[in-house]
Structures are given as structure tokens and as C-alpha cells.
LUMMARBA-809030 format. One record per residue (C-alpha): residue in three letters; x, y, z; chain; residue number from 1. Coordinates in Angstrom, 3 decimals. Layout:
REM residues N
<type->ALA, px->X, py->Y, pz->Z, mol->A, seq->NUM>;
...
END
This chain:
REM residues 327
<type->MET, px->8.329, py->-0.174, pz->-19.391, mol->A, seq->1>;
<type->LYS, px->8.410, py->0.237, pz->-15.496, mol->A, seq->2>;
<type->THR, px->4.538, py->-0.524, pz->-14.015, mol->A, seq->3>;
<type->CYS, px->3.320, py->1.221, pz->-11.071, mol->A, seq->4>;
<type->LEU, px->0.107, py->0.704, pz->-9.428, mol->A, seq->5>;
<type->SER, px->-1.705, py->2.605, pz->-7.435, mol->A, seq->6>;
<type->ILE, px->-5.209, py->1.236, pz->-4.859, mol->A, seq->7>;
<type->ALA, px->-6.406, py->4.126, pz->-3.603, mol->A, seq->8>;
<type->GLY, px->-9.699, py->5.988, pz->-3.879, mol->A, seq->9>;
<type->SER, px->-11.186, py->7.870, pz->-6.583, mol->A, seq->10>;
<type->ASP, px->-11.274, py->12.162, pz->-6.659, mol->A, seq->11>;
<type->PRO, px->-13.730, py->13.584, pz->-8.829, mol->A, seq->12>;
<type->ILE, px->-11.931, py->16.273, pz->-9.488, mol->A, seq->13>;
<type->GLY, px->-8.765, py->15.416, pz->-9.789, mol->A, seq->14>;
<type->GLY, px->-6.181, py->17.055, pz->-7.342, mol->A, seq->15>;
<type->ALA, px->-6.468, py->13.213, pz->-5.524, mol->A, seq->16>;
<type->GLY, px->-6.425, py->9.615, pz->-5.356, mol->A, seq->17>;
<type->ILE, px->-5.776, py->7.970, pz->-8.478, mol->A, seq->18>;
<type->GLN, px->-5.883, py->10.670, pz->-10.372, mol->A, seq->19>;
<type->ALA, px->-3.479, py->12.842, pz->-8.263, mol->A, seq->20>;
<type->ASP, px->-1.771, py->9.083, pz->-8.557, mol->A, seq->21>;
<type->LEU, px->-1.835, py->7.890, pz->-12.450, mol->A, seq->22>;
<type->LYS, px->-0.957, py->12.059, pz->-13.834, mol->A, seq->23>;
<type->THR, px->1.940, py->11.554, pz->-11.060, mol->A, seq->24>;
<type->PHE, px->3.605, py->8.340, pz->-13.167, mol->A, seq->25>;
<type->ALA, px->2.973, py->9.454, pz->-16.038, mol->A, seq->26>;
<type->ALA, px->5.536, py->12.156, pz->-14.908, mol->A, seq->27>;
<type->ASN, px->7.974, py->9.744, pz->-13.659, mol->A, seq->28>;
<type->GLY, px->8.404, py->8.080, pz->-16.131, mol->A, seq->29>;
<type->VAL, px->5.947, py->4.857, pz->-15.827, mol->A, seq->30>;
<type->TYR, px->3.302, py->3.154, pz->-16.511, mol->A, seq->31>;
<type->GLY, px->0.186, py->3.888, pz->-14.334, mol->A, seq->32>;
<type->MET, px->-2.420, py->1.101, pz->-12.927, mol->A, seq->33>;
<type->SER, px->-4.891, py->1.554, pz->-10.548, mol->A, seq->34>;
<type->VAL, px->-7.117, py->-0.289, pz->-8.460, mol->A, seq->35>;
<type->ILE, px->-9.895, py->2.055, pz->-6.346, mol->A, seq->36>;
<type->THR, px->-11.043, py->1.093, pz->-2.952, mol->A, seq->37>;
<type->ALA, px->-13.164, py->4.372, pz->-2.504, mol->A, seq->38>;
<type->LEU, px->-14.804, py->6.225, pz->-4.847, mol->A, seq->39>;
<type->THR, px->-15.722, py->10.044, pz->-2.626, mol->A, seq->40>;
<type->ALA, px->-17.317, py->13.138, pz->-3.430, mol->A, seq->41>;
<type->GLN, px->-15.551, py->16.404, pz->-2.979, mol->A, seq->42>;
<type->ASN, px->-14.186, py->18.569, pz->-4.888, mol->A, seq->43>;
<type->THR, px->-11.349, py->21.752, pz->-3.486, mol->A, seq->44>;
<type->THR, px->-13.752, py->22.745, pz->-0.608, mol->A, seq->45>;
<type->GLY, px->-14.041, py->19.556, pz->1.502, mol->A, seq->46>;
<type->VAL, px->-14.928, py->15.874, pz->1.165, mol->A, seq->47>;
<type->LYS, px->-18.803, py->15.696, pz->0.823, mol->A, seq->48>;
<type->ASP, px->-19.517, py->11.887, pz->1.174, mol->A, seq->49>;
<type->ILE, px->-17.004, py->8.210, pz->0.442, mol->A, seq->50>;
<type->TYR, px->-19.130, py->5.409, pz->-0.816, mol->A, seq->51>;
<type->THR, px->-16.636, py->2.148, pz->-0.269, mol->A, seq->52>;
<type->ILE, px->-16.403, py->-0.199, pz->-2.738, mol->A, seq->53>;
<type->PRO, px->-17.323, py->-4.083, pz->-1.780, mol->A, seq->54>;
<type->ALA, px->-13.854, py->-5.666, pz->-0.805, mol->A, seq->55>;
<type->ASP, px->-14.633, py->-8.799, pz->-3.230, mol->A, seq->56>;
<type->PHE, px->-14.574, py->-6.586, pz->-6.152, mol->A, seq->57>;
<type->VAL, px->-11.829, py->-4.624, pz->-4.446, mol->A, seq->58>;
<type->LYS, px->-9.988, py->-8.083, pz->-4.802, mol->A, seq->59>;
<type->GLU, px->-11.868, py->-8.819, pz->-8.526, mol->A, seq->60>;
<type->GLN, px->-9.818, py->-5.538, pz->-9.543, mol->A, seq->61>;
<type->LEU, px->-6.669, py->-6.412, pz->-8.168, mol->A, seq->62>;
<type->GLU, px->-6.575, py->-10.247, pz->-9.229, mol->A, seq->63>;
<type->CYS, px->-7.193, py->-8.785, pz->-12.728, mol->A, seq->64>;
<type->VAL, px->-4.346, py->-6.271, pz->-12.380, mol->A, seq->65>;
<type->PHE, px->-2.064, py->-9.251, pz->-10.764, mol->A, seq->66>;
<type->GLU, px->-2.504, py->-12.387, pz->-13.289, mol->A, seq->67>;
<type->ASP, px->-2.129, py->-10.648, pz->-16.211, mol->A, seq->68>;
<type->ILE, px->0.659, py->-6.986, pz->-15.817, mol->A, seq->69>;
<type->PRO, px->2.328, py->-6.895, pz->-11.733, mol->A, seq->70>;
<type->PRO, px->3.215, py->-3.958, pz->-10.696, mol->A, seq->71>;
<type->ASP, px->7.317, py->-3.510, pz->-10.138, mol->A, seq->72>;
<type->ALA, px->5.889, py->-0.748, pz->-7.235, mol->A, seq->73>;
<type->VAL, px->2.684, py->-0.084, pz->-5.375, mol->A, seq->74>;
<type->LYS, px->1.698, py->2.969, pz->-3.321, mol->A, seq->75>;
<type->ILE, px->-1.302, py->2.409, pz->-1.709, mol->A, seq->76>;
<type->GLY, px->-3.372, py->5.130, pz->-0.571, mol->A, seq->77>;
<type->MET, px->-7.128, py->5.653, pz->1.000, mol->A, seq->78>;
<type->GLN, px->-8.891, py->2.468, pz->2.411, mol->A, seq->79>;
<type->GLY, px->-12.322, py->1.198, pz->2.008, mol->A, seq->80>;
<type->ASP, px->-13.294, py->-0.824, pz->4.932, mol->A, seq->81>;
<type->ALA, px->-11.253, py->-3.471, pz->7.467, mol->A, seq->82>;
<type->ASP, px->-12.684, py->-6.487, pz->5.134, mol->A, seq->83>;
<type->SER, px->-11.454, py->-4.473, pz->1.905, mol->A, seq->84>;
<type->ILE, px->-7.776, py->-4.159, pz->3.589, mol->A, seq->85>;
<type->ARG, px->-7.322, py->-7.834, pz->4.577, mol->A, seq->86>;
<type->GLY, px->-7.900, py->-9.364, pz->1.163, mol->A, seq->87>;
<type->ILE, px->-5.519, py->-5.811, pz->-0.445, mol->A, seq->88>;
<type->CYS, px->-3.169, py->-8.168, pz->1.966, mol->A, seq->89>;
<type->ASP, px->-3.663, py->-11.080, pz->1.270, mol->A, seq->90>;
<type->ILE, px->-3.163, py->-10.568, pz->-3.045, mol->A, seq->91>;
<type->LEU, px->0.055, py->-8.370, pz->-1.729, mol->A, seq->92>;
<type->SER, px->1.625, py->-11.384, pz->1.057, mol->A, seq->93>;
<type->GLY, px->1.157, py->-14.406, pz->-2.196, mol->A, seq->94>;
<type->TYR, px->2.122, py->-12.462, pz->-4.897, mol->A, seq->95>;
<type->LYS, px->5.721, py->-11.759, pz->-2.789, mol->A, seq->96>;
<type->LYS, px->5.572, py->-15.166, pz->-1.719, mol->A, seq->97>;
<type->ASN, px->5.043, py->-16.753, pz->-5.009, mol->A, seq->98>;
<type->THR, px->7.957, py->-14.275, pz->-6.427, mol->A, seq->99>;
<type->MET, px->10.535, py->-15.283, pz->-3.805, mol->A, seq->100>;
<type->ALA, px->9.322, py->-19.122, pz->-4.484, mol->A, seq->101>;
<type->ASP, px->9.859, py->-18.739, pz->-8.641, mol->A, seq->102>;
<type->ALA, px->13.450, py->-16.940, pz->-8.588, mol->A, seq->103>;
<type->ALA, px->16.626, py->-18.889, pz->-8.774, mol->A, seq->104>;
<type->GLU, px->17.612, py->-16.770, pz->-5.923, mol->A, seq->105>;
<type->PRO, px->16.545, py->-13.241, pz->-4.426, mol->A, seq->106>;
<type->ASP, px->15.862, py->-10.550, pz->-6.255, mol->A, seq->107>;
<type->LEU, px->16.427, py->-6.845, pz->-5.132, mol->A, seq->108>;
<type->ASN, px->14.028, py->-5.249, pz->-7.333, mol->A, seq->109>;
<type->THR, px->10.764, py->-7.308, pz->-6.625, mol->A, seq->110>;
<type->MET, px->7.687, py->-5.679, pz->-6.072, mol->A, seq->111>;
<type->LYS, px->8.160, py->-2.522, pz->-3.926, mol->A, seq->112>;
<type->ILE, px->5.528, py->-0.938, pz->-1.155, mol->A, seq->113>;
<type->VAL, px->4.398, py->2.436, pz->-0.495, mol->A, seq->114>;
<type->ILE, px->1.916, py->3.133, pz->1.942, mol->A, seq->115>;
<type->ASP, px->0.430, py->6.915, pz->2.348, mol->A, seq->116>;
<type->PRO, px->-1.523, py->6.014, pz->5.933, mol->A, seq->117>;
<type->VAL, px->-4.327, py->8.583, pz->4.783, mol->A, seq->118>;
<type->MET, px->-6.507, py->8.778, pz->8.091, mol->A, seq->119>;
<type->VAL, px->-7.549, py->12.360, pz->7.590, mol->A, seq->120>;
<type->SER, px->-8.279, py->14.765, pz->4.574, mol->A, seq->121>;
<type->THR, px->-6.854, py->18.191, pz->3.901, mol->A, seq->122>;
<type->SER, px->-9.826, py->19.875, pz->4.925, mol->A, seq->123>;
<type->GLY, px->-10.239, py->17.719, pz->8.039, mol->A, seq->124>;
<type->HIS, px->-12.608, py->14.497, pz->6.572, mol->A, seq->125>;
<type->ASP, px->-12.411, py->11.806, pz->9.131, mol->A, seq->126>;
<type->LEU, px->-11.160, py->8.900, pz->5.962, mol->A, seq->127>;
<type->ILE, px->-10.753, py->5.455, pz->8.347, mol->A, seq->128>;
<type->ASN, px->-13.045, py->4.010, pz->10.694, mol->A, seq->129>;
<type->GLU, px->-11.816, py->2.718, pz->14.233, mol->A, seq->130>;
<type->GLU, px->-11.997, py->-1.296, pz->13.100, mol->A, seq->131>;
<type->SER, px->-9.755, py->-0.152, pz->9.255, mol->A, seq->132>;
<type->TYR, px->-7.399, py->1.622, pz->11.121, mol->A, seq->133>;
<type->ARG, px->-6.747, py->-1.218, pz->13.431, mol->A, seq->134>;
<type->VAL, px->-6.171, py->-3.604, pz->10.547, mol->A, seq->135>;
<type->LEU, px->-4.429, py->-1.414, pz->8.721, mol->A, seq->136>;
<type->CYS, px->-1.304, py->-0.970, pz->11.692, mol->A, seq->137>;
<type->ASP, px->-1.535, py->-4.921, pz->12.099, mol->A, seq->138>;
<type->TYR, px->-1.740, py->-6.329, pz->8.850, mol->A, seq->139>;
<type->LEU, px->-0.780, py->-4.150, pz->5.706, mol->A, seq->140>;
<type->LEU, px->1.592, py->-1.213, pz->7.495, mol->A, seq->141>;
<type->PRO, px->4.194, py->-4.190, pz->7.914, mol->A, seq->142>;
<type->MET, px->4.311, py->-5.308, pz->4.692, mol->A, seq->143>;
<type->ALA, px->5.061, py->-1.834, pz->3.715, mol->A, seq->144>;
<type->ASP, px->8.673, py->-0.827, pz->1.944, mol->A, seq->145>;
<type->ILE, px->8.375, py->2.649, pz->3.289, mol->A, seq->146>;
<type->ILE, px->5.290, py->4.895, pz->5.123, mol->A, seq->147>;
<type->THR, px->4.599, py->8.088, pz->4.630, mol->A, seq->148>;
<type->PRO, px->2.896, py->9.778, pz->7.266, mol->A, seq->149>;
<type->ASN, px->2.010, py->13.535, pz->7.646, mol->A, seq->150>;
<type->LEU, px->2.430, py->14.608, pz->10.896, mol->A, seq->151>;
<type->PRO, px->-0.518, py->14.119, pz->12.526, mol->A, seq->152>;
<type->GLU, px->-0.620, py->10.907, pz->10.832, mol->A, seq->153>;
<type->ALA, px->2.414, py->10.120, pz->12.692, mol->A, seq->154>;
<type->GLU, px->0.731, py->11.029, pz->16.079, mol->A, seq->155>;
<type->LYS, px->-1.902, py->8.678, pz->15.850, mol->A, seq->156>;
<type->LEU, px->0.787, py->6.410, pz->14.645, mol->A, seq->157>;
<type->THR, px->2.718, py->6.330, pz->17.848, mol->A, seq->158>;
<type->GLY, px->0.969, py->8.142, pz->20.758, mol->A, seq->159>;
<type->MET, px->2.927, py->10.822, pz->20.533, mol->A, seq->160>;
<type->THR, px->2.684, py->14.943, pz->20.498, mol->A, seq->161>;
<type->ILE, px->5.331, py->15.980, pz->17.707, mol->A, seq->162>;
<type->THR, px->6.745, py->19.361, pz->18.438, mol->A, seq->163>;
<type->SER, px->10.355, py->19.770, pz->17.049, mol->A, seq->164>;
<type->HIS, px->12.300, py->17.759, pz->15.125, mol->A, seq->165>;
<type->LYS, px->13.907, py->15.619, pz->17.233, mol->A, seq->166>;
<type->GLY, px->10.184, py->14.981, pz->17.687, mol->A, seq->167>;
<type->MET, px->10.237, py->13.713, pz->14.515, mol->A, seq->168>;
<type->LEU, px->13.202, py->11.569, pz->15.036, mol->A, seq->169>;
<type->ASP, px->11.735, py->9.564, pz->18.106, mol->A, seq->170>;
<type->ALA, px->8.500, py->9.386, pz->16.188, mol->A, seq->171>;
<type->ALA, px->10.050, py->8.024, pz->13.002, mol->A, seq->172>;
<type->LYS, px->12.526, py->5.239, pz->14.862, mol->A, seq->173>;
<type->LEU, px->9.546, py->3.986, pz->16.622, mol->A, seq->174>;
<type->LEU, px->7.683, py->3.404, pz->13.651, mol->A, seq->175>;
<type->ARG, px->10.521, py->1.364, pz->11.598, mol->A, seq->176>;
<type->ARG, px->10.360, py->-0.645, pz->14.749, mol->A, seq->177>;
<type->TYR, px->6.739, py->-0.803, pz->14.619, mol->A, seq->178>;
<type->PHE, px->6.614, py->-1.860, pz->11.496, mol->A, seq->179>;
<type->ASP, px->10.145, py->-3.039, pz->10.462, mol->A, seq->180>;
<type->CYS, px->10.445, py->-0.503, pz->7.201, mol->A, seq->181>;
<type->SER, px->11.468, py->2.610, pz->6.021, mol->A, seq->182>;
<type->VAL, px->10.169, py->5.789, pz->7.190, mol->A, seq->183>;
<type->LEU, px->9.288, py->9.271, pz->5.747, mol->A, seq->184>;
<type->ILE, px->7.840, py->11.978, pz->7.824, mol->A, seq->185>;
<type->LYS, px->6.358, py->14.875, pz->6.479, mol->A, seq->186>;
<type->GLY, px->6.533, py->18.435, pz->8.277, mol->A, seq->187>;
<type->GLY, px->4.934, py->19.928, pz->6.321, mol->A, seq->188>;
<type->HIS, px->3.137, py->23.041, pz->7.346, mol->A, seq->189>;
<type->ALA, px->4.636, py->21.967, pz->11.231, mol->A, seq->190>;
<type->LEU, px->5.288, py->25.833, pz->12.921, mol->A, seq->191>;
<type->PHE, px->8.409, py->24.083, pz->14.193, mol->A, seq->192>;
<type->CYS, px->9.928, py->23.903, pz->10.943, mol->A, seq->193>;
<type->ASP, px->10.916, py->27.423, pz->10.715, mol->A, seq->194>;
<type->THR, px->12.457, py->27.369, pz->14.119, mol->A, seq->195>;
<type->PHE, px->15.391, py->25.210, pz->15.931, mol->A, seq->196>;
<type->THR, px->17.160, py->24.575, pz->19.089, mol->A, seq->197>;
<type->GLU, px->20.778, py->24.344, pz->18.966, mol->A, seq->198>;
<type->TYR, px->20.545, py->20.346, pz->18.682, mol->A, seq->199>;
<type->GLU, px->18.937, py->19.829, pz->16.021, mol->A, seq->200>;
<type->LYS, px->20.866, py->22.503, pz->14.218, mol->A, seq->201>;
<type->CYS, px->23.661, py->20.013, pz->14.879, mol->A, seq->202>;
<type->LEU, px->21.831, py->17.537, pz->13.038, mol->A, seq->203>;
<type->PHE, px->21.571, py->20.075, pz->10.172, mol->A, seq->204>;
<type->SER, px->25.409, py->21.246, pz->9.610, mol->A, seq->205>;
<type->SER, px->26.357, py->17.897, pz->10.140, mol->A, seq->206>;
<type->GLY, px->26.161, py->17.555, pz->6.651, mol->A, seq->207>;
<type->GLN, px->25.709, py->19.474, pz->3.747, mol->A, seq->208>;
<type->THR, px->22.590, py->21.624, pz->3.415, mol->A, seq->209>;
<type->MET, px->22.067, py->22.792, pz->0.252, mol->A, seq->210>;
<type->GLN, px->17.911, py->23.796, pz->-1.270, mol->A, seq->211>;
<type->GLY, px->16.638, py->20.811, pz->-2.327, mol->A, seq->212>;
<type->ASN, px->19.842, py->18.234, pz->-1.527, mol->A, seq->213>;
<type->VAL, px->19.629, py->16.926, pz->2.129, mol->A, seq->214>;
<type->SER, px->21.170, py->16.290, pz->5.425, mol->A, seq->215>;
<type->SER, px->22.064, py->13.734, pz->7.336, mol->A, seq->216>;
<type->ALA, px->23.697, py->13.281, pz->10.832, mol->A, seq->217>;
<type->ASN, px->24.737, py->9.999, pz->13.206, mol->A, seq->218>;
<type->GLU, px->21.635, py->9.762, pz->16.201, mol->A, seq->219>;
<type->SER, px->24.755, py->7.460, pz->17.766, mol->A, seq->220>;
<type->ALA, px->26.750, py->10.603, pz->18.624, mol->A, seq->221>;
<type->SER, px->25.321, py->12.209, pz->22.387, mol->A, seq->222>;
<type->ILE, px->22.745, py->15.084, pz->22.838, mol->A, seq->223>;
<type->SER, px->25.870, py->16.888, pz->24.634, mol->A, seq->224>;
<type->ASN, px->27.648, py->16.311, pz->21.722, mol->A, seq->225>;
<type->HIS, px->25.498, py->18.028, pz->19.237, mol->A, seq->226>;
<type->GLU, px->24.721, py->20.524, pz->21.747, mol->A, seq->227>;
<type->GLU, px->28.282, py->20.908, pz->21.960, mol->A, seq->228>;
<type->ASP, px->29.800, py->21.038, pz->18.470, mol->A, seq->229>;
<type->ALA, px->26.489, py->23.742, pz->17.798, mol->A, seq->230>;
<type->ASN, px->27.259, py->26.483, pz->20.454, mol->A, seq->231>;
<type->ARG, px->30.913, py->26.452, pz->18.615, mol->A, seq->232>;
<type->LYS, px->28.898, py->26.639, pz->15.535, mol->A, seq->233>;
<type->ALA, px->25.997, py->29.136, pz->16.307, mol->A, seq->234>;
<type->GLU, px->28.278, py->32.673, pz->16.122, mol->A, seq->235>;
<type->LYS, px->28.930, py->31.286, pz->12.168, mol->A, seq->236>;
<type->ASP, px->25.617, py->29.852, pz->11.145, mol->A, seq->237>;
<type->SER, px->23.160, py->32.225, pz->9.288, mol->A, seq->238>;
<type->SER, px->22.472, py->29.352, pz->6.687, mol->A, seq->239>;
<type->PRO, px->19.439, py->30.564, pz->5.109, mol->A, seq->240>;
<type->VAL, px->17.919, py->26.673, pz->4.613, mol->A, seq->241>;
<type->LEU, px->17.467, py->26.746, pz->8.465, mol->A, seq->242>;
<type->LYS, px->15.310, py->29.514, pz->8.382, mol->A, seq->243>;
<type->HIS, px->11.335, py->28.688, pz->6.602, mol->A, seq->244>;
<type->ALA, px->11.799, py->25.532, pz->5.190, mol->A, seq->245>;
<type->SER, px->9.539, py->23.356, pz->5.526, mol->A, seq->246>;
<type->THR, px->11.687, py->19.799, pz->6.778, mol->A, seq->247>;
<type->ASP, px->10.489, py->16.063, pz->6.206, mol->A, seq->248>;
<type->LEU, px->12.640, py->13.541, pz->7.936, mol->A, seq->249>;
<type->LEU, px->13.629, py->10.048, pz->6.085, mol->A, seq->250>;
<type->LEU, px->14.676, py->7.380, pz->8.723, mol->A, seq->251>;
<type->LEU, px->16.126, py->4.113, pz->6.455, mol->A, seq->252>;
<type->PHE, px->14.848, py->0.496, pz->7.527, mol->A, seq->253>;
<type->ASP, px->18.784, py->-0.205, pz->7.311, mol->A, seq->254>;
<type->ASP, px->20.360, py->3.144, pz->8.534, mol->A, seq->255>;
<type->ASP, px->20.685, py->4.470, pz->11.460, mol->A, seq->256>;
<type->LYS, px->21.467, py->8.293, pz->10.440, mol->A, seq->257>;
<type->PRO, px->18.290, py->10.573, pz->9.756, mol->A, seq->258>;
<type->VAL, px->18.095, py->11.813, pz->6.273, mol->A, seq->259>;
<type->PHE, px->16.693, py->16.043, pz->6.618, mol->A, seq->260>;
<type->LEU, px->15.019, py->17.226, pz->2.994, mol->A, seq->261>;
<type->TYR, px->14.471, py->20.201, pz->3.473, mol->A, seq->262>;
<type->SER, px->12.606, py->23.200, pz->0.654, mol->A, seq->263>;
<type->ASP, px->12.073, py->26.670, pz->0.981, mol->A, seq->264>;
<type->ARG, px->8.273, py->27.350, pz->2.230, mol->A, seq->265>;
<type->ILE, px->6.047, py->28.150, pz->-1.073, mol->A, seq->266>;
<type->ASP, px->3.282, py->30.928, pz->-0.746, mol->A, seq->267>;
<type->ASN, px->0.748, py->28.832, pz->-2.603, mol->A, seq->268>;
<type->PRO, px->-2.508, py->27.890, pz->-1.013, mol->A, seq->269>;
<type->ASN, px->-2.821, py->25.361, pz->-3.466, mol->A, seq->270>;
<type->THR, px->-1.726, py->21.731, pz->-1.454, mol->A, seq->271>;
<type->HIS, px->-4.329, py->19.511, pz->-2.113, mol->A, seq->272>;
<type->GLY, px->-3.358, py->15.531, pz->-2.895, mol->A, seq->273>;
<type->THR, px->0.090, py->16.701, pz->-1.576, mol->A, seq->274>;
<type->GLY, px->0.089, py->13.383, pz->0.037, mol->A, seq->275>;
<type->CYS, px->-0.782, py->11.346, pz->-2.276, mol->A, seq->276>;
<type->THR, px->0.889, py->12.736, pz->-5.261, mol->A, seq->277>;
<type->LEU, px->4.372, py->12.305, pz->-2.499, mol->A, seq->278>;
<type->SER, px->4.482, py->8.813, pz->-2.392, mol->A, seq->279>;
<type->SER, px->3.155, py->7.969, pz->-5.551, mol->A, seq->280>;
<type->ALA, px->6.302, py->9.714, pz->-6.765, mol->A, seq->281>;
<type->ILE, px->8.458, py->7.799, pz->-4.744, mol->A, seq->282>;
<type->ALA, px->6.744, py->4.497, pz->-5.633, mol->A, seq->283>;
<type->ALA, px->7.487, py->5.378, pz->-9.472, mol->A, seq->284>;
<type->GLY, px->11.594, py->5.842, pz->-8.332, mol->A, seq->285>;
<type->LEU, px->11.533, py->2.372, pz->-6.821, mol->A, seq->286>;
<type->ALA, px->9.841, py->0.883, pz->-9.762, mol->A, seq->287>;
<type->LEU, px->12.297, py->2.252, pz->-11.976, mol->A, seq->288>;
<type->GLY, px->15.197, py->0.290, pz->-9.069, mol->A, seq->289>;
<type->LYS, px->16.228, py->3.689, pz->-7.727, mol->A, seq->290>;
<type->ASP, px->17.600, py->3.117, pz->-4.240, mol->A, seq->291>;
<type->MET, px->15.075, py->4.246, pz->-1.591, mol->A, seq->292>;
<type->LYS, px->16.895, py->8.012, pz->-0.768, mol->A, seq->293>;
<type->THR, px->17.003, py->8.768, pz->-4.115, mol->A, seq->294>;
<type->ALA, px->13.440, py->8.140, pz->-4.824, mol->A, seq->295>;
<type->VAL, px->12.606, py->10.183, pz->-1.883, mol->A, seq->296>;
<type->ARG, px->14.991, py->13.032, pz->-2.626, mol->A, seq->297>;
<type->GLU, px->13.499, py->13.625, pz->-6.513, mol->A, seq->298>;
<type->ALA, px->9.939, py->12.365, pz->-5.035, mol->A, seq->299>;
<type->LYS, px->10.762, py->15.161, pz->-2.667, mol->A, seq->300>;
<type->ALA, px->11.877, py->17.439, pz->-6.106, mol->A, seq->301>;
<type->TYR, px->9.517, py->17.248, pz->-8.393, mol->A, seq->302>;
<type->ILE, px->6.250, py->17.557, pz->-5.496, mol->A, seq->303>;
<type->THR, px->8.032, py->21.276, pz->-4.528, mol->A, seq->304>;
<type->GLY, px->7.813, py->21.671, pz->-8.541, mol->A, seq->305>;
<type->ALA, px->4.490, py->21.290, pz->-8.803, mol->A, seq->306>;
<type->ILE, px->3.640, py->23.104, pz->-6.043, mol->A, seq->307>;
<type->LYS, px->5.656, py->25.815, pz->-7.589, mol->A, seq->308>;
<type->ALA, px->3.962, py->25.849, pz->-10.921, mol->A, seq->309>;
<type->GLY, px->0.948, py->27.711, pz->-9.311, mol->A, seq->310>;
<type->LEU, px->-2.192, py->26.159, pz->-10.676, mol->A, seq->311>;
<type->ASP, px->-4.896, py->27.802, pz->-9.179, mol->A, seq->312>;
<type->LEU, px->-8.141, py->26.160, pz->-9.945, mol->A, seq->313>;
<type->GLY, px->-11.018, py->25.727, pz->-7.744, mol->A, seq->314>;
<type->LYS, px->-12.745, py->27.755, pz->-4.732, mol->A, seq->315>;
<type->GLY, px->-10.713, py->25.665, pz->-1.723, mol->A, seq->316>;
<type->ARG, px->-7.307, py->24.605, pz->-1.611, mol->A, seq->317>;
<type->GLY, px->-6.314, py->23.421, pz->-5.655, mol->A, seq->318>;
<type->PRO, px->-5.017, py->20.932, pz->-6.879, mol->A, seq->319>;
<type->LEU, px->-1.371, py->20.882, pz->-8.132, mol->A, seq->320>;
<type->ASP, px->0.741, py->20.890, pz->-11.676, mol->A, seq->321>;
<type->HIS, px->0.841, py->17.354, pz->-12.116, mol->A, seq->322>;
<type->MET, px->2.415, py->17.500, pz->-15.423, mol->A, seq->323>;
<type->TYR, px->4.788, py->20.884, pz->-14.809, mol->A, seq->324>;
<type->ASN, px->7.997, py->19.202, pz->-16.126, mol->A, seq->325>;
<type->ARG, px->6.269, py->17.853, pz->-19.344, mol->A, seq->326>;
<type->THR, px->5.439, py->21.056, pz->-20.897, mol->A, seq->327>;
END
């Protein structure tokens, strides 16, 4: 059985953090393990307090996992202090080096690393200090196969203000250059995802646009060509997927074609733990040997279903139904 490890914080109500990750791993057919980096006192209304697990104990947890059941994929979420992040980097880099040294030939299925750069909770609570942020950027993010920032996190990592789909693409290209990995920027509740310029319509209409699928566009084409094509199609373009859609953007490490993933906006305020869930679903897909685009597309479909299931718990932003596909 394929295995996944979550290195993240704990959520006592089970909607986010390692609890969400373990449920997501199980729902997607892999064996889940966890290393806890922080304990939170939180519920659906917000984060009350955070206790950071000492760095030595985080490292000891990791050593116990890797010496016994090495994971096929690792999902990394909320982190503790800078020393803890450095310890995680030491263990992961050491394991990857040993794995490659022992292999007669390079193994394309070697352990995959998915990083959700958690910085702020859904309720607006800061989850990482400035020193930890610097270590995260300098040492941990460059180890990733894919990072999955939401729009505010992408803005912080790039220093940009993202106000359009083209802005998402520009940010993704910058992040790929910074960290040498695939990048998934989550559109979430961005208002501009409901409106499209002629240039952006052309990006979508360059590929097949079917709900829940992906569409690709060649970013090397000039903006003027995009606008010319868009103008020719503007009169007949009334595709419903270009309206009221939640749009994510994937830029693969080895492909310059942006991939747009979209779904209808769902009238459900209960989105506690969506970032944790999406990144752990991607990790599960990679552990099962799926290519990056397939793993991301299926993870997007999974989280859409978990939101659509309409679980309603708690007084604030409630959790998803992680096991909707198992009932």
C-alpha cells in the first residue's frame, strides 16, 4: 500500500491540519501518517492559541517515521519555529540523498513533496513569524515538487498584487523561478475569477473548457495574438464556465503552458481546511504514481465534491465532508 506523511499542525475539531490530511489520505486510498509541528486551540470561529512543538521533538518524530515506514509522498502544511523547519529540511534532504545514492538508476517515483505554505488561517490569524517565513522560503520551499499557495500567500511570496488571471500566471512563473518547482495558485473567492478580459477569455478558449476539467494555453504566444483571437470569438463565446467559476492555475515545472482548473462556485460557507485538504489529496495522487497534472486535477475534483456534500457543523466556517466519496 502506498503511504503519505503529513507534517503539519493539529486542529482539535478535525477540519484542518493533520486530522483533515489523514481523512483525505484514507478517502483517496493511501495509508496516512503524521508528524505534528504545532498544537492549536481553535474551532470553526477562529484560532485561540498555538503551542509550537519543540524542534528536537519534531525531528524525533520524523526520524521514527523514516526509519520504519518511509513515505511515498509528503505533504507539509503549518510549520512551527525556524529551528523546526531547519530540522525538517535536514531529515528530508538526507532521506532523498540516501535514496538516490542507493538506487542503481534514478527513480522517477522517489518521494514527492507537496508544500502548502500556510501563513494565515481562514479566520485571519497569523500562523508563522518572520524568521520562520525566511527559513521557509530559503530552505523548505525549494525542496518541493509542487507548492500550493492561495492568492494572499502568492502575493506575500512574490510581493505582487494579483488582480487578474494574467496576474496569477505572472505570479506562478515568478514562484516557479524562485523555487524550481510546479506551482498551483488557488483562486478561491477572488472576485476577478467571475470576470474575464478578452485576453483571459482567449487563454481559456485556447483549450477545451468543460466543467471540472483543465484547459491549457501556450503562454509563449503574444498578448496581441490572444486579443485578436478573442475578438474574433467574442460574439459567439457564451460558455457558462467563464462565469461564476472558482479558478485555480497550475504551472508545471517542465511545461510553459498554464493549466486552468475551474469549478462552479458553491454556495457553502463551510470551507474550513480546504487548503489542507487539496494539498493532501495531491500528495495522495502522487504517492499512487499519478503524474502531476492528473494528481492536481483529481484533487480539485475531490475537494469540490467534499464542499458540495454540504456538511454543516459548528458556529463558524465549518469543515468539509472528507469521506463523502466513501459513503
